[in-house]
Steps between C-alpha positions, in 0.01 A plus 500: 500500500784748584692413187182554276423827689845627428467401135183688478637820648801485261267460191269784610798725548625421156152565359485841665867589374400411148172697521673815626788477240242453228316822630819689487615379164153556347493858637200440736741579786731790418835615669403656828151329530442353856467132540185450714531171677122483579403571139715234358399253768138565410555480109687172532305360783830419691612586852675829582785283630553357148483859356772613759727208403456593133580875579821386671596301186414787272706734713800268470459480120482887478135523380385660828634758748380475868558777761408475867155642576455594142435165358596354167489651141616408154864599468568828331761514225785719585751618260774484752420151597480390138857643441626303799315192393659498155839594632505181714367272235755667270781359730339175616396354155832560307677334799271200473544496133882498536485207747246316285731535197806366695284200621366437149152518649328766289182356343494691187210318358285575801592871462385487136178325606434800743559747233257338263231477786561884563441579128206265481355686815566836339324390177190394724518816713529249796679699771499189735676289236757784431577533868538124562722453201713796600533370856583153371770635271682674792450224753669263248798723499529530872453128560770409258745659746461187722510731799212478738593798691510715179152353401357586836632847481343542158163353616499745792468796244143450438545450138150386422362835624740710300491288183132476483397848610763665274379288209149627554612858548716490183204346299258771619764762415520369147852363527605252238533182694636330192820697538516392864471132387764562239735616779477153634574361153820700490607347835440152365703580185776639721501166702519304182806679389694376800633850575473536864537885509256548217217301672575666835479835324168427316353393837614818675377708207144333559503664860610846392219763546 
């Protein structure tokens, strides 16, 4: 009975997380909007405890900001935070790529598949597919390092929030997301060339604002 109850709570929390993320990515919840626990609990017919657990997960993933006595709200995009975020990724991912190259662990076919998924998502105007493919591409690079500490550091950057939210913003601003996908193609081509400095350079260029 205890094990089943624990599993139920976990599933409910995950359902709430998925619901809130969908609301954010669809634009129903906008940056700065309050996350009202009672409303979500009522809409999904789940306990407020499950909602609180989900909010903790969403805060860890960067989708939500929580302040004492003020409650939780959808994270507001900050240009300063974006600059810092790209600066960190611009160091971590080339480092991972270099280690992966030395270990002969770079899965170039997987990277190519991610680019094709991205382009397919762009053609269908499917922002979720674009974000997932983008996230998959960069996770492949980081995991090829073979260094679990580096992977954990990268995961702690709330990449799904930034990647999905920025894709949505860029799409709404009329940015050519095909050009964004083609930057990933250039990274793959550089990897295929075997020139370690070129591949690192293309990856750093990708994170230059």
